[in-house]
A tleap script that builds the chain and sets N, CA, C and O, in Angstrom:
source leaprc.protein.ff14SB
mol = sequence {
  NMET SER ARG PHE LEU PRO LEU THR ILE ARG
  PHE ALA ASN GLY GLY SER MET VAL VAL SER
  THR ILE ALA ASP ALA LYS LYS ALA LEU ASN
  GLY ALA TRP LYS ASP LYS GLU ALA PRO ASP
  TYR LEU ALA ALA ALA ARG LEU VAL ASP ASN
  ALA MET ALA GLY ILE CYS ARG PRO ALA VAL
  ALA PHE ALA ALA PHE LYS LYS ALA ALA ALA
  ARG GLN GLY LEU LEU LYS PRO ALA ASP PRO
  SER ALA ALA LEU THR MET LEU ASP GLN LEU
  TRP SER ARG ASP ARG LYS LYS PRO PRO CALA
}
set mol.1.N position { 111.383 107.303 90.307 }
set mol.1.CA position { 110.251 106.423 90.090 }
set mol.1.C position { 109.668 106.688 88.708 }
set mol.1.O position { 109.752 107.799 88.185 }
set mol.2.N position { 109.089 105.676 88.140 }
set mol.2.CA position { 108.524 105.775 86.806 }
set mol.2.C position { 107.344 106.732 86.765 }
set mol.2.O position { 106.621 106.904 87.746 }
set mol.3.N position { 107.172 107.343 85.613 }
set mol.3.CA position { 105.985 108.170 85.369 }
set mol.3.C position { 105.052 107.372 84.490 }
set mol.3.O position { 105.486 106.620 83.618 }
set mol.4.N position { 103.785 107.542 84.725 }
set mol.4.CA position { 102.757 106.840 83.971 }
set mol.4.C position { 101.837 107.857 83.317 }
set mol.4.O position { 101.888 109.045 83.635 }
set mol.5.N position { 100.992 107.390 82.400 }
set mol.5.CA position { 99.995 108.292 81.833 }
set mol.5.C position { 99.140 108.813 82.975 }
set mol.5.O position { 98.687 108.028 83.807 }
set mol.6.N position { 98.912 110.104 83.033 }
set mol.6.CA position { 98.193 110.669 84.175 }
set mol.6.C position { 96.738 110.211 84.253 }
set mol.6.O position { 96.038 110.108 83.246 }
set mol.7.N position { 96.316 109.942 85.477 }
set mol.7.CA position { 94.934 109.600 85.784 }
set mol.7.C position { 94.365 110.715 86.644 }
set mol.7.O position { 95.043 111.206 87.547 }
set mol.8.N position { 93.147 111.116 86.383 }
set mol.8.CA position { 92.489 112.083 87.253 }
set mol.8.C position { 91.546 111.315 88.163 }
set mol.8.O position { 90.654 110.602 87.702 }
set mol.9.N position { 91.757 111.471 89.458 }
set mol.9.CA position { 90.952 110.795 90.472 }
set mol.9.C position { 89.997 111.813 91.068 }
set mol.9.O position { 90.406 112.895 91.489 }
set mol.10.N position { 88.732 111.460 91.100 }
set mol.10.CA position { 87.729 112.302 91.759 }
set mol.10.C position { 87.323 111.578 93.037 }
set mol.10.O position { 86.677 110.531 92.984 }
set mol.11.N position { 87.698 112.128 94.171 }
set mol.11.CA position { 87.466 111.501 95.461 }
set mol.11.C position { 85.996 111.530 95.856 }
set mol.11.O position { 85.199 112.285 95.298 }
set mol.12.N position { 85.658 110.695 96.823 }
set mol.12.CA position { 84.279 110.579 97.305 }
set mol.12.C position { 83.762 111.892 97.892 }
set mol.12.O position { 82.554 112.128 97.909 }
set mol.13.N position { 84.669 112.749 98.373 }
set mol.13.CA position { 84.251 114.031 98.952 }
set mol.13.C position { 84.193 115.155 97.925 }
set mol.13.O position { 83.958 116.308 98.285 }
set mol.14.N position { 84.408 114.832 96.638 }
set mol.14.CA position { 84.328 115.821 95.572 }
set mol.14.C position { 85.661 116.403 95.141 }
set mol.14.O position { 85.744 117.017 94.077 }
set mol.15.N position { 86.702 116.228 95.937 }
set mol.15.CA position { 88.023 116.711 95.546 }
set mol.15.C position { 88.593 115.865 94.430 }
set mol.15.O position { 88.064 114.798 94.119 }
set mol.16.N position { 89.669 116.335 93.825 }
set mol.16.CA position { 90.298 115.561 92.763 }
set mol.16.C position { 91.792 115.827 92.746 }
set mol.16.O position { 92.275 116.805 93.315 }
set mol.17.N position { 92.512 114.933 92.080 }
set mol.17.CA position { 93.948 115.113 91.874 }
set mol.17.C position { 94.387 114.290 90.680 }
set mol.17.O position { 93.731 113.322 90.295 }
set mol.18.N position { 95.510 114.690 90.098 }
set mol.18.CA position { 96.104 113.959 88.990 }
set mol.18.C position { 97.179 113.052 89.572 }
set mol.18.O position { 97.997 113.477 90.387 }
set mol.19.N position { 97.162 111.804 89.140 }
set mol.19.CA position { 98.107 110.808 89.622 }
set mol.19.C position { 98.927 110.304 88.437 }
set mol.19.O position { 98.370 109.774 87.475 }
set mol.20.N position { 100.255 110.470 88.506 }
set mol.20.CA position { 101.108 109.994 87.424 }
set mol.20.C position { 102.390 109.334 87.921 }
set mol.20.O position { 103.233 108.935 87.118 }
set mol.21.N position { 102.541 109.219 89.230 }
set mol.21.CA position { 103.701 108.549 89.813 }
set mol.21.C position { 103.236 107.682 90.972 }
set mol.21.O position { 102.099 107.789 91.432 }
set mol.22.N position { 104.121 106.836 91.429 }
set mol.22.CA position { 103.801 106.004 92.594 }
set mol.22.C position { 103.627 106.891 93.831 }
set mol.22.O position { 102.769 106.619 94.670 }
set mol.23.N position { 104.432 107.942 93.948 }
set mol.23.CA position { 104.276 108.863 95.086 }
set mol.23.C position { 102.907 109.532 95.048 }
set mol.23.O position { 102.275 109.715 96.088 }
set mol.24.N position { 102.443 109.901 93.841 }
set mol.24.CA position { 101.100 110.471 93.706 }
set mol.24.C position { 100.043 109.450 94.130 }
set mol.24.O position { 99.078 109.787 94.816 }
set mol.25.N position { 100.241 108.200 93.712 }
set mol.25.CA position { 99.277 107.145 94.063 }
set mol.25.C position { 99.204 106.967 95.576 }
set mol.25.O position { 98.120 106.788 96.131 }
set mol.26.N position { 100.349 107.016 96.238 }
set mol.26.CA position { 100.383 106.910 97.697 }
set mol.26.C position { 99.583 108.041 98.337 }
set mol.26.O position { 98.802 107.817 99.261 }
set mol.27.N position { 99.787 109.253 97.837 }
set mol.27.CA position { 99.061 110.403 98.357 }
set mol.27.C position { 97.560 110.254 98.094 }
set mol.27.O position { 96.743 110.552 98.965 }
set mol.28.N position { 97.199 109.792 96.894 }
set mol.28.CA position { 95.790 109.622 96.539 }
set mol.28.C position { 95.116 108.548 97.388 }
set mol.28.O position { 93.937 108.669 97.720 }
set mol.29.N position { 95.849 107.511 97.736 }
set mol.29.CA position { 95.280 106.451 98.580 }
set mol.29.C position { 94.908 106.975 99.966 }
set mol.29.O position { 94.076 106.383 100.654 }
set mol.30.N position { 95.521 108.077 100.369 }
set mol.30.CA position { 95.183 108.689 101.655 }
set mol.30.C position { 93.986 109.635 101.547 }
set mol.30.O position { 93.534 110.186 102.551 }
set mol.31.N position { 93.471 109.822 100.320 }
set mol.31.CA position { 92.310 110.681 100.102 }
set mol.31.C position { 91.017 109.991 100.496 }
set mol.31.O position { 91.031 108.912 101.088 }
set mol.32.N position { 89.905 110.620 100.164 }
set mol.32.CA position { 88.566 110.118 100.527 }
set mol.32.C position { 88.078 109.114 99.483 }
set mol.32.O position { 87.599 109.493 98.415 }
set mol.33.N position { 88.208 107.828 99.810 }
set mol.33.CA position { 87.721 106.753 98.960 }
set mol.33.C position { 86.371 106.288 99.485 }
set mol.33.O position { 86.032 106.521 100.645 }
set mol.34.N position { 85.608 105.632 98.623 }
set mol.34.CA position { 84.293 105.140 99.035 }
set mol.34.C position { 84.417 104.009 100.040 }
set mol.34.O position { 83.636 103.935 100.989 }
set mol.35.N position { 85.405 103.112 99.840 }
set mol.35.CA position { 85.558 101.952 100.723 }
set mol.35.C position { 87.032 101.583 100.855 }
set mol.35.O position { 87.596 100.921 99.984 }
set mol.36.N position { 87.644 102.016 101.948 }
set mol.36.CA position { 89.058 101.717 102.173 }
set mol.36.C position { 89.286 100.302 102.706 }
set mol.36.O position { 90.422 99.910 102.971 }
set mol.37.N position { 88.217 99.547 102.859 }
set mol.37.CA position { 88.337 98.148 103.286 }
set mol.37.C position { 88.145 97.186 102.107 }
set mol.37.O position { 88.261 95.972 102.273 }
set mol.38.N position { 87.850 97.726 100.919 }
set mol.38.CA position { 87.648 96.897 99.725 }
set mol.38.C position { 88.945 96.158 99.389 }
set mol.38.O position { 90.029 96.727 99.519 }
set mol.39.N position { 88.847 94.903 98.961 }
set mol.39.CA position { 90.056 94.125 98.638 }
set mol.39.C position { 90.956 94.801 97.594 }
set mol.39.O position { 92.180 94.768 97.727 }
set mol.40.N position { 90.373 95.407 96.569 }
set mol.40.CA position { 91.190 96.077 95.546 }
set mol.40.C position { 91.950 97.267 96.127 }
set mol.40.O position { 93.108 97.496 95.778 }
set mol.41.N position { 91.303 98.021 97.009 }
set mol.41.CA position { 91.962 99.160 97.643 }
set mol.41.C position { 93.127 98.669 98.515 }
set mol.41.O position { 94.229 99.214 98.457 }
set mol.42.N position { 92.868 97.647 99.312 }
set mol.42.CA position { 93.906 97.126 100.204 }
set mol.42.C position { 95.093 96.570 99.417 }
set mol.42.O position { 96.246 96.754 99.809 }
set mol.43.N position { 94.802 95.887 98.301 }
set mol.43.CA position { 95.885 95.358 97.460 }
set mol.43.C position { 96.687 96.500 96.847 }
set mol.43.O position { 97.917 96.452 96.809 }
set mol.44.N position { 95.996 97.515 96.371 }
set mol.44.CA position { 96.690 98.664 95.776 }
set mol.44.C position { 97.570 99.355 96.815 }
set mol.44.O position { 98.714 99.704 96.524 }
set mol.45.N position { 97.055 99.552 98.002 }
set mol.45.CA position { 97.834 100.207 99.060 }
set mol.45.C position { 99.086 99.397 99.389 }
set mol.45.O position { 100.166 99.962 99.560 }
set mol.46.N position { 98.943 98.087 99.476 }
set mol.46.CA position { 100.095 97.215 99.773 }
set mol.46.C position { 101.121 97.275 98.650 }
set mol.46.O position { 102.319 97.397 98.905 }
set mol.47.N position { 100.651 97.189 97.398 }
set mol.47.CA position { 101.572 97.192 96.268 }
set mol.47.C position { 102.255 98.543 96.080 }
set mol.47.O position { 103.429 98.592 95.714 }
set mol.48.N position { 101.547 99.624 96.321 }
set mol.48.CA position { 102.163 100.956 96.230 }
set mol.48.C position { 103.249 101.092 97.296 }
set mol.48.O position { 104.336 101.594 97.011 }
set mol.49.N position { 102.962 100.650 98.521 }
set mol.49.CA position { 103.991 100.668 99.571 }
set mol.49.C position { 105.197 99.826 99.171 }
set mol.49.O position { 106.343 100.233 99.364 }
set mol.50.N position { 104.927 98.647 98.613 }
set mol.50.CA position { 106.018 97.765 98.178 }
set mol.50.C position { 106.836 98.395 97.055 }
set mol.50.O position { 108.060 98.266 97.028 }
set mol.51.N position { 106.167 99.073 96.133 }
set mol.51.CA position { 106.883 99.738 95.037 }
set mol.51.C position { 107.773 100.851 95.584 }
set mol.51.O position { 108.905 101.031 95.133 }
set mol.52.N position { 107.256 101.586 96.548 }
set mol.52.CA position { 108.062 102.651 97.141 }
set mol.52.C position { 109.262 102.094 97.897 }
set mol.52.O position { 110.297 102.752 98.005 }
set mol.53.N position { 109.118 100.879 98.421 }
set mol.53.CA position { 110.220 100.226 99.130 }
set mol.53.C position { 111.164 99.493 98.180 }
set mol.53.O position { 112.203 98.988 98.604 }
set mol.54.N position { 110.805 99.434 96.890 }
set mol.54.CA position { 111.664 98.792 95.903 }
set mol.54.C position { 111.483 97.288 95.789 }
set mol.54.O position { 112.321 96.616 95.188 }
set mol.55.N position { 110.416 96.745 96.347 }
set mol.55.CA position { 110.220 95.290 96.286 }
set mol.55.C position { 109.049 94.893 95.377 }
set mol.55.O position { 108.617 93.740 95.380 }
set mol.56.N position { 108.547 95.845 94.609 }
set mol.56.CA position { 107.472 95.587 93.655 }
set mol.56.C position { 107.708 96.498 92.456 }
set mol.56.O position { 108.133 97.643 92.613 }
set mol.57.N position { 107.435 95.992 91.271 }
set mol.57.CA position { 107.579 96.825 90.084 }
set mol.57.C position { 106.543 97.951 90.122 }
set mol.57.O position { 105.368 97.691 90.381 }
set mol.58.N position { 106.954 99.183 89.871 }
set mol.58.CA position { 106.018 100.304 89.887 }
set mol.58.C position { 104.831 100.113 88.937 }
set mol.58.O position { 103.719 100.536 89.250 }
set mol.59.N position { 105.055 99.486 87.791 }
set mol.59.CA position { 103.961 99.279 86.828 }
set mol.59.C position { 102.869 98.397 87.418 }
set mol.59.O position { 101.685 98.618 87.161 }
set mol.60.N position { 103.256 97.400 88.206 }
set mol.60.CA position { 102.285 96.507 88.838 }
set mol.60.C position { 101.476 97.284 89.877 }
set mol.60.O position { 100.253 97.162 89.944 }
set mol.61.N position { 102.163 98.070 90.672 }
set mol.61.CA position { 101.490 98.866 91.707 }
set mol.61.C position { 100.558 99.898 91.087 }
set mol.61.O position { 99.444 100.104 91.569 }
set mol.62.N position { 101.013 100.548 90.018 }
set mol.62.CA position { 100.183 101.573 89.388 }
set mol.62.C position { 98.937 100.945 88.760 }
set mol.62.O position { 97.849 101.515 88.828 }
set mol.63.N position { 99.100 99.777 88.154 }
set mol.63.CA position { 97.947 99.071 87.578 }
set mol.63.C position { 96.944 98.686 88.662 }
set mol.63.O position { 95.735 98.784 88.450 }
set mol.64.N position { 97.430 98.254 89.812 }
set mol.64.CA position { 96.538 97.908 90.929 }
set mol.64.C position { 95.817 99.147 91.441 }
set mol.64.O position { 94.635 99.087 91.780 }
set mol.65.N position { 96.527 100.269 91.498 }
set mol.65.CA position { 95.910 101.521 91.915 }
set mol.65.C position { 94.801 101.921 90.946 }
set mol.65.O position { 93.700 102.282 91.362 }
set mol.66.N position { 95.101 101.853 89.663 }
set mol.66.CA position { 94.117 102.219 88.640 }
set mol.66.C position { 92.888 101.319 88.728 }
set mol.66.O position { 91.757 101.794 88.617 }
set mol.67.N position { 93.107 100.026 88.925 }
set mol.67.CA position { 91.992 99.077 89.047 }
set mol.67.C position { 91.129 99.413 90.263 }
set mol.67.O position { 89.901 99.415 90.171 }
set mol.68.N position { 91.759 99.695 91.386 }
set mol.68.CA position { 91.015 100.024 92.611 }
set mol.68.C position { 90.199 101.294 92.424 }
set mol.68.O position { 89.042 101.360 92.837 }
set mol.69.N position { 90.802 102.301 91.802 }
set mol.69.CA position { 90.088 103.559 91.567 }
set mol.69.C position { 88.914 103.344 90.610 }
set mol.69.O position { 87.836 103.904 90.809 }
set mol.70.N position { 89.125 102.541 89.582 }
set mol.70.CA position { 88.052 102.268 88.623 }
set mol.70.C position { 86.903 101.514 89.290 }
set mol.70.O position { 85.736 101.830 89.061 }
set mol.71.N position { 87.227 100.528 90.107 }
set mol.71.CA position { 86.186 99.741 90.778 }
set mol.71.C position { 85.328 100.603 91.701 }
set mol.71.O position { 84.146 100.322 91.899 }
set mol.72.N position { 85.919 101.640 92.256 }
set mol.72.CA position { 85.157 102.510 93.157 }
set mol.72.C position { 84.576 103.722 92.428 }
set mol.72.O position { 84.009 104.617 93.056 }
set mol.73.N position { 84.717 103.747 91.112 }
set mol.73.CA position { 84.143 104.830 90.320 }
set mol.73.C position { 84.826 106.166 90.514 }
set mol.73.O position { 84.194 107.212 90.365 }
set mol.74.N position { 86.104 106.151 90.843 }
set mol.74.CA position { 86.831 107.392 91.116 }
set mol.74.C position { 87.619 107.919 89.928 }
set mol.74.O position { 88.114 109.045 89.974 }
set mol.75.N position { 87.748 107.134 88.866 }
set mol.75.CA position { 88.509 107.578 87.703 }
set mol.75.C position { 87.667 108.525 86.860 }
set mol.75.O position { 86.546 108.203 86.468 }
set mol.76.N position { 88.218 109.679 86.595 }
set mol.76.CA position { 87.550 110.619 85.708 }
set mol.76.C position { 87.940 110.235 84.284 }
set mol.76.O position { 89.126 110.065 83.999 }
set mol.77.N position { 86.962 110.095 83.380 }
set mol.77.CA position { 87.315 109.717 82.003 }
set mol.77.C position { 88.282 110.727 81.393 }
set mol.77.O position { 88.116 111.937 81.544 }
set mol.78.N position { 89.281 110.213 80.709 }
set mol.78.CA position { 90.281 111.073 80.080 }
set mol.78.C position { 89.780 111.528 78.718 }
set mol.78.O position { 89.171 110.757 77.976 }
set mol.79.N position { 90.043 112.788 78.400 }
set mol.79.CA position { 89.741 113.300 77.071 }
set mol.79.C position { 90.791 112.764 76.106 }
set mol.79.O position { 91.949 112.595 76.488 }
set mol.80.N position { 90.403 112.495 74.861 }
set mol.80.CA position { 91.412 112.041 73.898 }
set mol.80.C position { 92.437 113.143 73.659 }
set mol.80.O position { 92.124 114.329 73.762 }
set mol.81.N position { 93.646 112.746 73.346 }
set mol.81.CA position { 94.698 113.729 73.100 }
set mol.81.C position { 94.393 114.496 71.817 }
set mol.81.O position { 93.617 114.040 70.976 }
set mol.82.N position { 95.003 115.645 71.684 }
set mol.82.CA position { 94.809 116.464 70.482 }
set mol.82.C position { 95.263 115.698 69.245 }
set mol.82.O position { 94.618 115.772 68.199 }
set mol.83.N position { 96.368 114.965 69.354 }
set mol.83.CA position { 96.872 114.199 68.217 }
set mol.83.C position { 95.881 113.108 67.815 }
set mol.83.O position { 95.654 112.889 66.625 }
set mol.84.N position { 95.296 112.430 68.787 }
set mol.84.CA position { 94.322 111.392 68.481 }
set mol.84.C position { 93.073 111.987 67.843 }
set mol.84.O position { 92.512 111.385 66.928 }
set mol.85.N position { 92.630 113.134 68.295 }
set mol.85.CA position { 91.481 113.807 67.710 }
set mol.85.C position { 91.759 114.164 66.256 }
set mol.85.O position { 90.900 113.974 65.395 }
set mol.86.N position { 92.964 114.686 65.976 }
set mol.86.CA position { 93.323 115.021 64.594 }
set mol.86.C position { 93.363 113.766 63.723 }
set mol.86.O position { 92.887 113.790 62.588 }
set mol.87.N position { 93.916 112.686 64.233 }
set mol.87.CA position { 93.977 111.431 63.488 }
set mol.87.C position { 92.569 110.914 63.186 }
set mol.87.O position { 92.307 110.451 62.075 }
set mol.88.N position { 91.671 110.989 64.154 }
set mol.88.CA position { 90.287 110.575 63.941 }
set mol.88.C position { 89.622 111.416 62.856 }
set mol.88.O position { 88.881 110.888 62.027 }
set mol.89.N position { 89.881 112.714 62.859 }
set mol.89.CA position { 89.295 113.597 61.848 }
set mol.89.C position { 89.823 113.262 60.458 }
set mol.89.O position { 89.060 113.228 59.492 }
set mol.90.N position { 91.124 113.016 60.357 }
set mol.90.CA position { 91.706 112.647 59.068 }
set mol.90.C position { 91.139 111.326 58.571 }
set mol.90.O position { 90.816 111.193 57.391 }
set mol.91.N position { 91.018 110.369 59.443 }
set mol.91.CA position { 90.490 109.059 59.075 }
set mol.91.C position { 89.048 109.193 58.601 }
set mol.91.O position { 88.676 108.593 57.592 }
set mol.92.N position { 88.232 109.967 59.308 }
set mol.92.CA position { 86.835 110.172 58.911 }
set mol.92.C position { 86.746 110.859 57.561 }
set mol.92.O position { 85.911 110.496 56.732 }
set mol.93.N position { 87.589 111.839 57.334 }
set mol.93.CA position { 87.573 112.581 56.073 }
set mol.93.C position { 87.951 111.659 54.916 }
set mol.93.O position { 87.318 111.699 53.861 }
set mol.94.N position { 88.980 110.825 55.106 }
set mol.94.CA position { 89.428 109.917 54.058 }
set mol.94.C position { 88.376 108.859 53.734 }
set mol.94.O position { 88.266 108.424 52.588 }
set mol.95.N position { 87.616 108.450 54.719 }
set mol.95.CA position { 86.583 107.421 54.489 }
set mol.95.C position { 85.414 107.972 53.688 }
set mol.95.O position { 84.695 107.207 53.046 }
set mol.96.N position { 85.211 109.285 53.714 }
set mol.96.CA position { 84.093 109.900 53.000 }
set mol.96.C position { 84.402 110.111 51.527 }
set mol.96.O position { 83.489 110.319 50.727 }
set mol.97.N position { 85.682 110.060 51.157 }
set mol.97.CA position { 86.064 110.256 49.755 }
set mol.97.C position { 85.633 109.044 48.935 }
set mol.97.O position { 85.792 107.908 49.384 }
set mol.98.N position { 85.081 109.274 47.719 }
set mol.98.CA position { 84.754 108.134 46.860 }
set mol.98.C position { 86.018 107.478 46.335 }
set mol.98.O position { 87.032 108.148 46.140 }
set mol.99.N position { 85.966 106.172 46.103 }
set mol.99.CA position { 87.170 105.479 45.583 }
set mol.99.C position { 87.565 106.030 44.218 }
set mol.99.O position { 86.707 106.403 43.418 }
set mol.100.N position { 88.840 106.078 43.963 }
set mol.100.CA position { 89.348 106.632 42.689 }
set mol.100.C position { 89.317 105.602 41.590 }
set mol.100.O position { 89.706 105.894 40.459 }
savepdb mol mol.pdb
quit
């Protein structure tokens, strides 16, 4: 199964887990969500099951999972990567230089 950029999910009961595969998403859907009857949650659960059965593209299922988690406020904000932080610092430094 495809790997995706990892998402950190913080469950309604305070627990958390990192989700980066469809199998992880399936496991996370069994965790403590705020509303397991919400339409986004139900769609994500259906699409993740379909992806595991090979009848849905994993990217579609993972996107639905991410949307459901975001709607319920379960996504923990990701820190920028070290490379992105370095690029931001270089860009800021270059902008401060006077034109030649």
